[in-house]
MINUTI-402122 format. One record per residue (C-alpha): x, y, z; residue in one letter; residue number from 1. Coordinates in steps of 0.25 Angstrom, whole numbers, m for minus. Layout:
<recs>
[rec [X, Y, Z], "A", NUM]
...
</recs>
This chain:
<recs>
[rec [m56, m36, 94], "M", 1]
[rec [m66, m38, 84], "T", 2]
[rec [m57, m30, 73], "G", 3]
[rec [m44, m32, 66], "S", 4]
[rec [m30, m29, 69], "I", 5]
[rec [m19, m25, 59], "A", 6]
[rec [m5, m22, 59], "L", 7]
[rec [2, m12, 52], "L", 8]
[rec [17, m8, 50], "R", 9]
[rec [13, 9, 49], "A", 10]
[rec [15, 21, 55], "D", 11]
[rec [1, 23, 63], "I", 12]
[rec [0, 37, 59], "T", 13]
[rec [m2, 33, 44], "T", 14]
[rec [m13, 21, 48], "V", 15]
[rec [m27, 24, 45], "E", 16]
[rec [m36, 21, 57], "A", 17]
[rec [m48, 26, 64], "D", 18]
[rec [m39, 27, 76], "A", 19]
[rec [m24, 28, 78], "I", 20]
[rec [m20, 22, 91], "V", 21]
[rec [m7, 33, 96], "N", 22]
[rec [1, 28, 106], "A", 23]
[rec [2, 40, 113], "A", 24]
[rec [9, 45, 127], "N", 25]
[rec [1, 50, 138], "S", 26]
[rec [3, 64, 134], "S", 27]
[rec [m5, 61, 122], "L", 28]
[rec [3, 74, 116], "L", 29]
[rec [12, 66, 106], "G", 30]
[rec [25, 58, 106], "G", 31]
[rec [34, 50, 99], "G", 32]
[rec [31, 37, 91], "G", 33]
[rec [17, 34, 87], "V", 34]
[rec [12, 45, 95], "D", 35]
[rec [21, 56, 89], "G", 36]
[rec [18, 51, 75], "A", 37]
[rec [2, 52, 78], "I", 38]
[rec [3, 66, 83], "H", 39]
[rec [11, 70, 72], "R", 40]
[rec [3, 64, 61], "R", 41]
[rec [m10, 66, 67], "G", 42]
[rec [m8, 81, 69], "G", 43]
[rec [m10, 92, 79], "P", 44]
[rec [m23, 87, 81], "E", 45]
[rec [m21, 74, 88], "I", 46]
[rec [m11, 82, 98], "L", 47]
[rec [m22, 92, 101], "A", 48]
[rec [m33, 82, 104], "A", 49]
[rec [m22, 75, 114], "C", 50]
[rec [m20, 88, 119], "R", 51]
[rec [m35, 90, 122], "E", 52]
[rec [m36, 76, 129], "L", 53]
[rec [m24, 79, 137], "R", 54]
[rec [m31, 92, 141], "R", 55]
[rec [m44, 85, 144], "T", 56]
[rec [m44, 69, 147], "R", 57]
[rec [m29, 65, 150], "F", 58]
[rec [m22, 79, 157], "P", 59]
[rec [m13, 68, 161], "D", 60]
[rec [m11, 60, 148], "G", 61]
[rec [m16, 49, 144], "L", 62]
[rec [m14, 36, 152], "P", 63]
[rec [m6, 24, 147], "A", 64]
[rec [m16, 14, 142], "G", 65]
[rec [m27, 24, 139], "D", 66]
[rec [m31, 30, 125], "A", 67]
[rec [m39, 42, 119], "V", 68]
[rec [m43, 46, 106], "S", 69]
[rec [m40, 59, 98], "T", 70]
[rec [m42, 64, 83], "T", 71]
[rec [m32, 57, 74], "A", 72]
[rec [m28, 71, 67], "G", 73]
[rec [m22, 68, 54], "R", 74]
[rec [m19, 53, 55], "L", 75]
[rec [m27, 43, 47], "P", 76]
[rec [m36, 40, 58], "A", 77]
[rec [m49, 47, 66], "R", 78]
[rec [m43, 44, 80], "W", 79]
[rec [m29, 43, 88], "V", 80]
[rec [m31, 35, 101], "I", 81]
[rec [m19, 40, 109], "H", 82]
[rec [m16, 29, 119], "T", 83]
[rec [m4, 28, 129], "V", 84]
[rec [3, 15, 131], "G", 85]
[rec [13, 11, 141], "P", 86]
[rec [28, 12, 142], "V", 87]
[rec [34, m2, 143], "H", 88]
[rec [40, m6, 155], "S", 89]
[rec [47, m19, 159], "T", 90]
[rec [43, m19, 174], "T", 91]
[rec [27, m14, 173], "D", 92]
[rec [18, m21, 163], "D", 93]
[rec [12, m11, 156], "R", 94]
[rec [3, m20, 145], "S", 95]
[rec [m9, m18, 150], "A", 96]
[rec [m8, m3, 149], "V", 97]
[rec [m3, m7, 134], "L", 98]
[rec [m14, m15, 131], "A", 99]
[rec [m24, m3, 137], "S", 100]
[rec [m18, 7, 126], "A", 101]
[rec [m24, m3, 116], "Y", 102]
[rec [m37, m6, 122], "R", 103]
[rec [m39, 9, 126], "R", 104]
[rec [m37, 13, 112], "S", 105]
[rec [m46, 2, 105], "L", 106]
[rec [m57, 7, 115], "E", 107]
[rec [m55, 23, 112], "I", 108]
[rec [m55, 17, 96], "A", 109]
[rec [m68, 11, 100], "G", 110]
[rec [m75, 22, 105], "E", 111]
[rec [m71, 30, 94], "L", 112]
[rec [m77, 20, 84], "G", 113]
[rec [m63, 18, 79], "A", 114]
[rec [m64, 6, 69], "A", 115]
[rec [m48, 5, 66], "S", 116]
[rec [m38, 9, 76], "V", 117]
[rec [m22, 8, 74], "V", 118]
[rec [m12, 6, 84], "F", 119]
[rec [2, 8, 87], "P", 120]
[rec [11, m2, 95], "A", 121]
[rec [7, 5, 107], "I", 122]
[rec [19, 7, 118], "S", 123]
[rec [28, 0, 108], "A", 124]
[rec [37, 12, 105], "G", 125]
[rec [43, 21, 114], "V", 126]
[rec [35, 15, 126], "Y", 127]
[rec [45, 2, 124], "G", 128]
[rec [33, m8, 124], "W", 129]
[rec [40, m20, 117], "P", 130]
[rec [34, m24, 104], "A", 131]
[rec [29, m38, 107], "E", 132]
[rec [22, m34, 119], "S", 133]
[rec [16, m21, 113], "A", 134]
[rec [10, m29, 100], "A", 135]
[rec [5, m40, 109], "R", 136]
[rec [m3, m32, 119], "I", 137]
[rec [m7, m23, 107], "A", 138]
[rec [m14, m34, 99], "V", 139]
[rec [m19, m42, 111], "D", 140]
[rec [m25, m29, 115], "T", 141]
[rec [m32, m26, 102], "V", 142]
[rec [m37, m40, 100], "R", 143]
[rec [m44, m40, 114], "A", 144]
[rec [m51, m25, 113], "S", 145]
[rec [m65, m26, 108], "P", 146]
[rec [m62, m15, 97], "Y", 147]
[rec [m68, m19, 84], "A", 148]
[rec [m59, m11, 74], "G", 149]
[rec [m47, m14, 67], "T", 150]
[rec [m35, m12, 74], "V", 151]
[rec [m21, m9, 68], "S", 152]
[rec [m8, m8, 74], "F", 153]
[rec [3, 2, 66], "A", 154]
[rec [16, m3, 69], "L", 155]
[rec [27, 5, 63], "F", 156]
[rec [38, m5, 63], "G", 157]
[rec [40, m20, 59], "D", 158]
[rec [44, m27, 73], "A", 159]
[rec [30, m20, 79], "M", 160]
[rec [24, m26, 67], "L", 161]
[rec [30, m39, 69], "R", 162]
[rec [26, m39, 85], "E", 163]
[rec [12, m34, 82], "F", 164]
[rec [10, m46, 71], "E", 165]
[rec [16, m56, 82], "R", 166]
[rec [6, m50, 91], "A", 167]
[rec [m7, m51, 81], "L", 168]
[rec [m3, m66, 77], "A", 169]
</recs>
């Protein structure tokens, strides 16, 4: 990566960036946590774009580790990049799928020409990924990416922010 990485203690729906990454579920039709907040704040334009993606490109849903973009609706961004992180498992190592969610999001950002991208901690909420591991995979994957823009992580709580600070150090 040739750009910079910033850590923010913030609600991702309030952060200005070219692209905001949504920790989506495979249905792309909204849900809880970050996904629900992005759909609520972004307005009906995002849901309409996601429904069209389901109708055309992803009739069976977006696979875990992949990403796709839509309008950002009323969010302070140009695009939302929806990615599906894996549900954490204690018996199956899904780290490569989590890394792929970050990598594919950055590839999409590059294709869009986005100079700035803001991520949540993918899979670290209701999908149960341990914070230390989620932060390390996120930071390592972003650092290894050829993406040249600015990457920010909008982290909702102090504990997650501390884990990302450790991973970045």
